[in-house]
C-alpha positions in Angstrom: 5.0 -22.2 1.7 7.9 -21.2 4.6 6.8 -18.2 6.8 8.4 -15.2 6.9 11.0 -14.1 9.5 11.2 -10.3 10.6 13.8 -8.3 12.2 12.1 -6.7 15.3 12.8 -3.7 17.2 11.9 -2.2 20.7 10.1 1.4 21.1 13.1 2.9 19.8 13.6 0.7 16.5 17.1 -0.6 18.1 17.2 -4.1 16.8 15.9 -7.0 19.5 16.6 -10.1 17.0 14.7 -12.0 14.6 11.1 -13.4 14.7 8.7 -15.1 12.5 5.4 -13.4 11.2 3.3 -15.1 13.2 5.6 -14.4 16.5 6.0 -10.5 15.5 2.3 -9.9 15.2 1.3 -12.0 18.0 3.9 -10.3 20.8 3.5 -7.0 19.0 7.4 -6.2 18.0 8.0 -3.5 16.0 8.8 -4.3 12.5 9.6 -2.4 9.1 7.3 -2.3 6.1 7.8 -0.4 3.0 4.6 1.6 1.1 5.3 2.9 -2.7 2.1 5.1 -4.0 2.0 5.9 -7.7 1.5 8.9 -9.5 1.4 10.6 -12.7 0.1 13.7 -14.5 -2.4 14.3 -17.1 -2.7 18.1 -18.8 -3.4 19.9 -15.2 -4.4 17.3 -13.1 -2.2 14.8 -10.9 -3.6 11.7 -10.3 -3.2 9.1 -7.6 -3.2 5.2 -7.5 -4.2 2.2 -5.4 -4.7 -1.1 -5.5 -7.9 -3.3 -4.5 -7.1 -6.2 -2.1 -8.3 -9.4 -2.9 -11.6 -10.9 -0.9 -8.7 -13.8 0.2 -6.5 -11.8 1.9 -6.6 -12.3 6.0 -6.9 -8.6 6.7 -8.9 -6.0 5.5 -10.1 -8.3 2.0 -11.6 -6.2 -0.4 -10.6 -3.0 0.9 -8.5 -0.3 -1.3 -4.9 0.3 -0.4 -1.5 1.7 -1.3 -0.5 1.1 -4.5 2.5 -1.3 -3.6 3.3 -2.2 -0.1 5.1 -5.0 1.8 7.0 -5.9 5.1 10.9 -6.2 5.1 12.0 -9.5 5.6 14.8 -10.1 8.0 18.0 -8.3 6.9 16.5 -6.7 3.8 17.2 -3.0 3.5 14.8 -0.2 2.1 16.6 -1.1 -1.3 15.6 -4.7 -1.3 12.0 -3.8 -0.6 11.1 -2.5 -4.1 10.9 -6.1 -5.0 7.4 -5.1 -4.2 6.6 -3.3 -6.9 7.6 -5.7 -9.4 5.5 -8.8 -7.5 2.2 -6.9 -7.0 2.2 -4.5 -10.1 4.9 -6.1 -12.5 6.8 -2.8 -12.4 10.4 -2.9 -12.4 12.4 0.6 -11.4 15.5 0.8 -9.5 15.2 2.1 -6.3 16.8 5.2 -6.9 13.6 6.3 -8.8 11.6 6.3 -6.2 10.9 9.7 -3.9 11.1 9.2 -0.3 8.1 10.6 1.3 7.9 10.1 5.1 8.0 7.6 7.9 5.2 6.5 9.4 4.6 4.5 12.9 1.4 2.8 13.3 0.0 0.2 15.9 -3.2 -1.7 15.3 -4.7 -4.6 17.3 -7.5 -6.8 16.1 -8.2 -10.4 15.5 -7.9 -12.9 12.5 -9.1 -16.1 12.1 -9.7 -16.3 15.9 -6.2 -15.4 16.7 -5.7 -11.9 18.4 -2.8 -9.6 17.2 -1.1 -6.2 17.8 0.5 -4.9 14.6 3.3 -2.2 15.3 4.9 -1.0 12.1 7.2 1.3 10.6 6.1 2.3 7.6 9.0 3.8 5.1 6.6 5.7 2.4 7.8 6.6 -1.2 6.0 7.6 -4.1 7.0 7.1 -8.0 5.7 8.9 -11.1 4.3 6.0 -13.4 2.4 6.8 -16.3 2.2 3.4 -17.7 -1.6 2.4 -18.7 -3.6 1.0 -16.0 -4.7 -2.0 -18.2 -0.7 -2.3 -18.7 -0.1 -3.7 -15.0 0.5 -7.3 -14.4 -1.0 -8.0 -11.0 -0.1 -10.6 -8.6 -3.7 -12.4 -8.6 -3.3 -13.8 -5.6 -2.7 -10.2 -3.8 -4.6 -7.7 -5.7 -7.6 -8.2 -7.6 -7.5 -4.5 -9.1 -5.6 -1.4 -9.7 -7.5 2.4 -9.8 -6.5 6.0 -10.1 -8.5 9.6 -9.1 -7.6 12.9 -9.3 -4.9 13.6 -6.2 -6.9 16.8 -5.2 -10.7 14.9 -4.8 -8.6 11.9 -2.6 -7.4 14.7 -0.2 -11.0 15.9 0.0 -12.3 12.7 0.2 -10.1 11.9 3.6 -10.7 15.4 4.6 -14.4 15.0 4.9 -15.2 17.5 1.7 -16.6 14.7 -0.3 -18.5 11.8 0.6 -17.3 9.9 -3.0 -15.3 10.3 -5.7 -15.1 8.6 -8.9 -12.1 6.4 -10.0 -11.0 4.3 -13.4 -9.6 1.1 -12.8 -9.2 -2.1 -14.4 -9.8 -5.2 -12.6 -8.8 -9.1 -13.2 -11.7 -11.1 -15.0 -11.7 -14.6 -14.3 -9.3 -15.8 -17.1 -6.8 -13.5 -15.3 -7.2 -10.5 -17.8 -7.1 -6.6 -16.8 -10.9 -5.0 -17.8 -11.2 -1.7 -17.7 -13.9 -0.5 -15.2 -15.4 2.5 -13.2 -16.0 2.8 -9.5 -17.3 5.2 -6.9 -15.1 5.5 -3.8 -15.6 6.3 -0.5 -12.5 6.5 2.4 -14.4 3.8 4.5 -13.7 1.4 1.8 -9.9 2.0 2.2 -8.0 0.1 4.9 -8.7 1.7 8.4 -5.9 4.1 9.0 -5.2 7.5 10.7 -6.9 9.6 8.2 -3.9 11.9 8.6 -1.6 9.4 6.7 -3.7 9.6 4.0 -3.7 13.5 4.3 0.1 13.5 4.3 0.8 11.4 1.5 -1.4 13.4 -0.8 0.0 16.6 0.0 3.5 15.3 -0.7 2.4 13.7 -3.7 1.5 17.3 -5.0 5.1 18.1 -5.3 6.8 15.4 -7.4 7.3 16.0 -11.2 
């Protein structure tokens, strides 16, 4: 499998050139990512959907995460990045159906498989209204092991520290690759570690989607 190449940027997001994924994370170059949160209404409640990362992922395995997300490859535009929805969830929609929510700059340092990394990302965050039943998604088994939803208000309370845990309905891949209904108890610490303000801001912005 060939290595990914990214467009890389300085602190002011001025294009510097291109680098491999490994080089980008080793040297701490800024690069761009795409985030998309799926949401829908049911009666008076709005729900937000999120994925469970596969245990084989090299970073944050087994953590809950953004419904669909990924890096922009070298030369890609945001309109191209909508492919992440199809790749990870089997959802095919035009880029114009997404609602821009915000941009988020994030830096993280750590070690993966004994190799230190510096991850500096400018994330373009979108929302998508999607009523597809959880068991009807087509998950990318190498990346995603389940998809879940919880009430938006409860998710906000979770990350604001007002609730210690919430209940989320979901669908998980079984050994045969079929999505099976499930229910999980979810805590904020089970999500990919990010500034909690990221999650709080997203949930506040999702409230306004129709």
